[in-house]
N, CA, C and O of each residue as an XYZ file, in Angstrom:
564
protein
N      45.234     77.003     83.866
C      46.436     77.787     84.043
C      46.501     78.419     85.424
O      47.506     79.032     85.786
N      45.424     78.270     86.196
C      45.442     78.839     87.549
C      46.162     77.956     88.548
O      46.312     78.346     89.707
N      46.619     76.765     88.134
C      47.423     75.908     88.991
C      46.642     75.013     89.930
O      47.239     74.389     90.808
N      45.336     74.926     89.781
C      44.515     74.087     90.656
C      44.467     72.646     90.148
O      43.393     72.103     89.888
N      45.639     72.039     90.011
C      45.726     70.657     89.565
C      47.087     70.110     89.982
O      48.021     70.872     90.234
N      47.192     68.800     90.053
C      48.481     68.158     90.302
C      49.144     67.797     88.979
O      50.350     67.971     88.804
N      48.339     67.293     88.058
C      48.842     66.937     86.735
C      47.660     66.782     85.794
O      46.550     66.451     86.209
N      47.920     67.025     84.545
C      46.920     66.831     83.501
C      47.603     66.047     82.388
O      48.687     66.421     81.939
N      46.978     64.966     81.944
C      47.535     64.179     80.856
C      46.644     64.380     79.641
O      45.443     64.109     79.681
N      47.242     64.853     78.573
C      46.525     65.091     77.324
C      47.229     64.361     76.188
O      48.443     64.159     76.229
N      46.482     63.977     75.200
C      47.072     63.351     74.020
C      47.778     64.424     73.199
O      47.182     65.445     72.854
N      49.053     64.186     72.889
C      49.826     65.147     72.113
C      49.187     65.398     70.750
O      49.189     66.525     70.255
N      48.646     64.355     70.154
C      48.003     64.509     68.843
C      46.852     65.512     68.932
O      46.675     66.333     68.031
N      46.079     65.451     70.000
C      44.969     66.383     70.174
C      45.445     67.803     70.419
O      44.892     68.751     69.861
N      46.459     67.957     71.245
C      47.024     69.289     71.511
C      47.551     69.885     70.211
O      47.313     71.056     69.916
N      48.268     69.073     69.436
C      48.799     69.549     68.156
C      47.679     69.884     67.177
O      47.717     70.922     66.516
N      46.687     69.008     67.086
C      45.591     69.210     66.139
C      44.814     70.485     66.455
O      44.396     71.211     65.552
N      44.627     70.748     67.751
C      43.895     71.939     68.168
C      44.771     73.191     68.198
O      44.300     74.295     68.471
N      46.056     72.987     67.910
C      47.023     74.092     67.900
C      47.016     74.858     69.232
O      47.060     76.088     69.263
N      46.960     74.087     70.333
C      46.973     74.699     71.659
C      48.392     75.142     72.005
O      49.353     74.396     71.817
N      48.507     76.351     72.506
C      49.806     76.855     72.937
C      49.995     76.477     74.399
O      49.346     77.041     75.280
N      50.878     75.530     74.653
C      51.159     75.091     76.018
C      52.590     75.454     76.409
O      53.159     74.862     77.327
N      53.165     76.425     75.712
C      54.557     76.802     75.948
C      54.781     77.362     77.355
O      55.904     77.321     77.859
N      53.738     77.881     77.990
C      53.888     78.414     79.345
C      53.704     77.345     80.423
O      53.798     77.644     81.614
N      53.444     76.112     80.016
C      53.254     75.002     80.944
C      54.413     74.019     80.822
O      55.051     73.916     79.774
N      54.671     73.309     81.899
C      55.675     72.243     81.830
C      55.033     71.058     81.122
O      53.992     70.560     81.551
N      55.649     70.614     80.051
C      55.086     69.460     79.344
C      56.145     68.370     79.219
O      57.348     68.631     79.196
N      55.660     67.175     79.142
C      56.519     66.000     79.078
C      55.856     64.999     78.150
O      54.661     64.727     78.266
N      56.627     64.461     77.244
C      56.104     63.455     76.323
C      56.490     62.074     76.845
O      57.674     61.767     76.978
N      55.491     61.242     77.141
C      55.742     59.903     77.658
C      56.417     59.034     76.602
O      56.050     59.066     75.428
N      57.396     58.269     77.029
C      58.062     57.300     76.163
C      57.229     56.022     76.203
O      57.085     55.428     77.272
N      56.675     55.578     75.070
C      55.798     54.400     75.086
C      56.507     53.100     75.457
O      55.848     52.084     75.680
N      57.838     53.115     75.528
C      58.554     51.929     75.981
C      58.690     51.914     77.503
O      59.057     50.892     78.082
N      58.396     53.038     78.151
C      58.428     53.127     79.610
C      57.023     53.265     80.193
O      56.705     52.634     81.201
N      56.198     54.070     79.574
C      54.805     54.275     79.966
C      53.977     53.568     78.896
O      53.435     54.196     77.987
N      53.896     52.254     79.030
C      53.369     51.403     77.957
C      51.864     51.643     77.769
O      51.089     51.471     78.710
N      51.455     52.036     76.570
C      50.047     52.353     76.324
C      49.169     51.107     76.188
O      49.660     49.982     76.084
N      47.878     51.342     76.193
C      46.918     50.269     75.941
C      47.160     49.697     74.546
O      47.619     50.414     73.657
N      46.855     48.412     74.345
C      47.036     47.814     73.015
C      46.297     48.606     71.931
O      45.148     49.009     72.111
N      46.974     48.815     70.816
C      46.423     49.514     69.643
C      46.080     50.974     69.930
O      45.265     51.566     69.222
N      46.687     51.556     70.951
C      46.419     52.951     71.289
C      46.772     53.844     70.111
O      47.863     53.738     69.551
N      45.864     54.712     69.738
C      46.096     55.666     68.665
C      45.836     55.145     67.261
O      45.994     55.884     66.289
N      45.445     53.898     67.142
C      45.178     53.328     65.825
C      43.711     53.545     65.466
O      42.828     53.364     66.304
N      43.461     53.926     64.244
C      42.094     54.132     63.787
C      41.584     52.882     63.090
O      42.326     52.200     62.383
N      40.319     52.596     63.298
C      39.684     51.464     62.623
C      38.390     51.954     61.976
O      37.687     52.804     62.522
N      38.099     51.413     60.834
C      36.863     51.761     60.123
C      36.028     50.506     59.944
O      36.543     49.444     59.596
N      34.743     50.642     60.186
C      33.821     49.544     59.927
C      32.870     50.007     58.831
O      32.210     51.040     58.946
N      32.819     49.218     57.772
C      31.994     49.607     56.623
C      31.170     48.418     56.152
O      31.381     47.284     56.582
N      30.241     48.697     55.271
C      29.422     47.629     54.683
C      30.306     46.767     53.777
O      31.100     47.291     52.997
N      30.166     45.464     53.884
C      31.016     44.542     53.117
C      30.787     44.650     51.609
O      31.660     44.277     50.826
N      29.646     45.148     51.203
C      29.351     45.248     49.763
C      29.748     46.599     49.160
O      29.588     46.811     47.958
N      30.261     47.507     49.984
C      30.624     48.838     49.497
C      32.042     48.801     48.922
O      32.989     49.283     49.542
N      32.168     48.222     47.730
C      33.485     48.007     47.129
C      34.221     49.314     46.813
O      35.449     49.360     46.883
N      33.493     50.362     46.469
C      34.153     51.644     46.201
C      34.866     52.147     47.460
O      36.024     52.561     47.406
N      34.172     52.104     48.570
C      34.774     52.558     49.826
C      35.896     51.621     50.276
O      36.912     52.075     50.802
N      35.716     50.334     50.072
C      36.770     49.360     50.406
C      38.046     49.712     49.645
O      39.130     49.722     50.229
N      37.929     49.998     48.362
C      39.103     50.334     47.552
C      39.753     51.642     47.992
O      40.977     51.769     47.948
N      38.958     52.601     48.410
C      39.505     53.867     48.915
C      40.258     53.630     50.221
O      41.375     54.116     50.401
N      39.639     52.884     51.125
C      40.245     52.657     52.439
C      41.484     51.765     52.374
O      42.365     51.870     53.226
N      41.558     50.902     51.385
C      42.767     50.065     51.212
C      44.012     50.922     51.068
O      45.098     50.519     51.485
N      43.859     52.105     50.477
C      44.995     53.005     50.291
C      45.496     53.552     51.627
O      46.654     53.951     51.743
N      44.631     53.568     52.623
C      45.015     54.059     53.948
C      45.611     52.970     54.826
O      46.289     53.263     55.811
N      45.362     51.728     54.477
C      45.825     50.595     55.283
C      47.332     50.417     55.119
O      47.844     50.351     54.002
N      48.032     50.341     56.248
C      49.475     50.174     56.234
C      49.791     48.846     56.902
O      49.759     48.736     58.127
N      50.093     47.848     56.099
C      50.262     46.470     56.578
C      51.330     46.346     57.653
O      51.166     45.564     58.590
N      52.419     47.095     57.542
C      53.498     47.001     58.522
C      53.021     47.424     59.913
O      53.416     46.824     60.913
N      52.186     48.441     59.978
C      51.625     48.886     61.259
C      50.563     47.890     61.726
O      50.503     47.559     62.910
N      49.747     47.423     60.824
C      48.695     46.463     61.172
C      49.281     45.207     61.810
O      48.705     44.660     62.750
N      50.414     44.754     61.306
C      51.055     43.557     61.859
C      51.441     43.775     63.324
O      51.244     42.889     64.155
N      51.987     44.945     63.641
C      52.384     45.249     65.021
C      51.163     45.422     65.921
O      51.153     44.949     67.057
N      50.151     46.089     65.419
C      48.919     46.294     66.184
C      48.235     44.962     66.461
O      47.671     44.764     67.538
N      48.281     44.055     65.502
C      47.681     42.735     65.701
C      48.362     41.982     66.850
O      47.704     41.231     67.571
N      49.660     42.174     67.024
C      50.374     41.557     68.148
C      49.828     42.120     69.462
O      49.519     41.366     70.385
N      49.713     43.437     69.540
C      49.220     44.087     70.759
C      47.798     43.628     71.084
O      47.493     43.297     72.229
N      46.951     43.613     70.089
C      45.554     43.208     70.307
C      45.440     41.739     70.689
O      44.564     41.366     71.468
N      46.318     40.907     70.147
C      46.292     39.477     70.478
C      46.663     39.262     71.942
O      46.108     38.375     72.591
N      47.588     40.055     72.473
C      47.923     39.968     73.899
C      46.665     40.238     74.714
O      46.356     39.495     75.645
N      45.949     41.281     74.374
C      44.704     41.625     75.066
C      43.692     40.489     74.944
O      43.061     40.112     75.931
N      43.535     39.949     73.755
C      42.570     38.866     73.521
C      42.933     37.600     74.288
O      42.048     36.910     74.793
N      44.218     37.287     74.381
C      44.642     36.088     75.101
C      44.355     36.193     76.599
O      44.181     35.180     77.276
N      44.306     37.416     77.106
C      43.919     37.633     78.502
C      42.401     37.784     78.630
O      41.881     38.018     79.721
N      41.703     37.647     77.506
C      40.250     37.828     77.457
C      39.856     39.165     78.083
O      38.883     39.273     78.829
N      40.655     40.177     77.744
C      40.464     41.495     78.335
C      39.749     42.457     77.424
O      39.539     42.207     76.236
N      39.387     43.556     78.023
C      38.764     44.665     77.317
C      39.320     45.958     77.875
O      40.444     45.997     78.375
N      38.537     47.007     77.789
C      38.988     48.323     78.229
C      39.237     48.409     79.731
O      39.947     49.307     80.183
N      38.675     47.507     80.499
C      38.815     47.570     81.951
C      40.027     46.797     82.475
O      40.315     46.856     83.670
N      40.731     46.083     81.621
C      41.886     45.310     82.038
C      43.119     46.222     82.107
O      43.456     46.871     81.117
N      43.794     46.278     83.264
C      44.998     47.117     83.362
C      46.175     46.462     82.634
O      47.002     45.784     83.243
N      46.227     46.679     81.326
C      47.198     46.027     80.466
C      47.742     47.027     79.458
O      47.003     47.846     78.912
N      49.023     46.948     79.226
C      49.639     47.752     78.185
C      50.436     46.849     77.263
O      51.005     45.853     77.707
N      50.480     47.187     75.985
C      51.278     46.439     75.018
C      51.712     47.393     73.912
O      50.902     48.135     73.358
N      52.994     47.359     73.605
C      53.541     48.250     72.579
C      54.574     47.461     71.783
O      55.593     47.035     72.328
N      54.311     47.270     70.507
C      55.179     46.464     69.644
C      55.846     47.384     68.620
O      55.186     48.206     67.986
N      57.159     47.232     68.470
C      57.918     48.061     67.531
C      58.875     47.196     66.722
O      59.254     46.102     67.140
N      59.253     47.702     65.570
C      60.270     47.037     64.756
C      61.652     47.448     65.268
O      61.858     48.575     65.720
N      62.588     46.508     65.184
C      63.973     46.769     65.546
C      64.853     46.390     64.353
O      64.350     45.911     63.337
N      66.140     46.601     64.475
C      67.056     46.235     63.392
C      67.079     44.733     63.147
O      67.363     44.279     62.039
N      66.772     43.955     64.209
C      66.848     42.494     64.086
C      65.491     41.806     64.077
O      65.434     40.577     64.042
N      64.412     42.552     64.106
C      63.080     41.946     64.109
C      62.054     42.840     64.761
O      61.790     43.946     64.290
N      61.466     42.354     65.860
C      60.447     43.113     66.582
C      60.699     43.019     68.086
O      61.334     42.081     68.568
N      60.195     44.001     68.805
C      60.279     44.015     70.267
C      58.890     44.343     70.797
O      58.230     45.270     70.328
N      58.460     43.564     71.786
C      57.164     43.773     72.420
C      57.375     44.139     73.877
O      58.013     43.404     74.631
N      56.832     45.281     74.263
C      56.795     45.727     75.647
C      55.392     45.436     76.145
O      54.418     45.841     75.512
N      55.272     44.743     77.265
C      53.945     44.431     77.804
C      53.970     44.597     79.315
O      54.970     44.300     79.969
N      52.864     45.072     79.857
C      52.740     45.284     81.292
C      51.303     44.975     81.703
O      50.359     45.250     80.963
N      51.153     44.398     82.894
C      49.813     44.051     83.355
C      49.782     44.032     84.872
O      50.774     43.702     85.523
N      48.639     44.387     85.425
C      48.394     44.282     86.861
C      47.138     43.459     87.064
O      46.281     43.394     86.183
N      47.028     42.827     88.229
C      45.830     42.022     88.506
C      44.603     42.915     88.636
O      43.494     42.526     88.268
N      44.815     44.111     89.162
C      43.740     45.106     89.263
C      44.391     46.483     89.287
O      45.617     46.595     89.277
N      43.579     47.522     89.317
C      44.118     48.875     89.227
C      44.937     49.282     90.442
O      45.723     50.226     90.357
N      44.780     48.608     91.554
C      45.559     48.911     92.745
C      46.737     47.955     92.914
O      47.539     48.114     93.835
N      46.843     46.981     92.045
C      47.878     45.959     92.161
C      49.199     46.383     91.556
O      49.279     47.335     90.780
N      50.232     45.649     91.935
C      51.559     45.895     91.395
C      51.622     45.379     89.959
O      51.093     44.312     89.645
N      52.264     46.139     89.111
C      52.362     45.766     87.703
C      53.560     44.859     87.453
O      54.604     44.975     88.095
N      53.375     43.962     86.510
C      54.425     43.066     86.047
C      54.675     43.392     84.584
O      53.735     43.537     83.803
N      55.950     43.506     84.213
C      56.239     43.855     82.817
C      57.283     42.917     82.226
O      58.085     42.311     82.936
N      57.245     42.821     80.914
C      58.218     42.025     80.162
C      58.574     42.773     78.883
O      57.794     43.574     78.368
N      59.762     42.489     78.392
C      60.207     42.978     77.083
C      60.724     41.754     76.350
O      61.611     41.052     76.836
N      60.163     41.506     75.179
C      60.534     40.303     74.425
C      60.973     40.703     73.019
O      60.267     41.422     72.312
N      62.131     40.231     72.636
C      62.646     40.428     71.282
C      62.438     39.150     70.486
O      62.565     38.045     71.013
N      62.120     39.315     69.229
C      61.903     38.156     68.366
C      62.255     38.543     66.930
O      62.216     39.721     66.576
N      62.600     37.553     66.104
C      62.914     37.851     64.705
C      61.689     38.276     63.895
O      61.812     38.974     62.888
N      60.471     37.836     64.358
C      59.229     38.212     63.675
C      58.087     38.156     64.689
O      58.313     37.865     65.863
N      56.891     38.426     64.249
C      55.743     38.504     65.167
C      55.110     37.156     65.469
O      54.254     37.062     66.349
N      55.513     36.119     64.761
C      54.895     34.806     64.946
C      55.104     34.294     66.371
O      56.238     34.159     66.831
N      54.002     34.014     67.062
C      54.039     33.475     68.415
C      54.411     34.478     69.490
O      54.477     34.127     70.668
N      54.654     35.709     69.106
C      55.081     36.737     70.061
C      54.026     37.046     71.127
O      54.374     37.136     72.304
N      52.755     37.211     70.761
C      51.750     37.475     71.806
C      51.669     36.346     72.834
O      51.564     36.597     74.034
N      51.719     35.119     72.360
C      51.638     33.970     73.256
C      52.835     33.942     74.213
O      52.680     33.651     75.399
N      54.016     34.244     73.696
C      55.211     34.289     74.544
C      55.089     35.378     75.607
O      55.485     35.174     76.754
N      54.550     36.518     75.234
C      54.402     37.629     76.182
C      53.414     37.276     77.290
O      53.676     37.536     78.464
N      52.284     36.690     76.921
C      51.269     36.313     77.911
C      51.838     35.272     78.870
O      51.652     35.372     80.082
N      52.527     34.281     78.329
C      53.129     33.247     79.167
C      54.150     33.867     80.132
O      54.179     33.520     81.313
N      54.975     34.773     79.634
C      55.998     35.418     80.465
C      55.368     36.290     81.550
O      55.839     36.301     82.687
N      54.310     37.017     81.205
C      53.627     37.852     82.200
C      52.987     37.003     83.285
O      53.088     37.324     84.469
N      52.335     35.931     82.890
C      51.691     35.048     83.877
C      52.734     34.412     84.805
O      52.542     34.337     86.019
N      53.825     33.963     84.214
C      54.893     33.328     84.991
C      55.512     34.320     85.984
O      55.729     33.990     87.149
N      55.786     35.515     85.514
C      56.396     36.530     86.358
C      55.459     36.980     87.476
O      55.898     37.229     88.599
N      54.160     37.084     87.161
C      53.166     37.512     88.162
C      52.970     36.452     89.239
O      52.610     36.777     90.370
N      53.204     35.189     88.895
C      53.011     34.089     89.849
C      54.101     34.071     90.915
O      53.910     33.479     91.978
N      55.214     34.694     90.658
C      56.335     34.686     91.617
C      56.312     35.868     92.538
O      57.185     36.000     93.396
């Protein structure tokens, strides 16, 4: 609060969870369709023993297939680029009235210019592949 910073980026979920009062600070919520997050950003994953059927049944209640389908698109984009946490790539998939929309952005490196695409489709089938192809094509020009 002493002003010795240019900007601070915090996760809204964390600020809310910690009940931090930031009313005296200028805050801005990034639009994920403009400031495209890393693939599967904010999604929780659990790894458990395959034989722990009681826990499997409990966790099934938390699994939301509609979200998983969108997250799988984002993760597939990352996988098709054979990327990990160090790849400057963003992917955000959402449902629309007519199907799904994928926002994707990538740079060759952290200092490079970013290339982005927005692709609409009736469903998620083949969507990651289309996005990767479009990003590669656009980056080549």
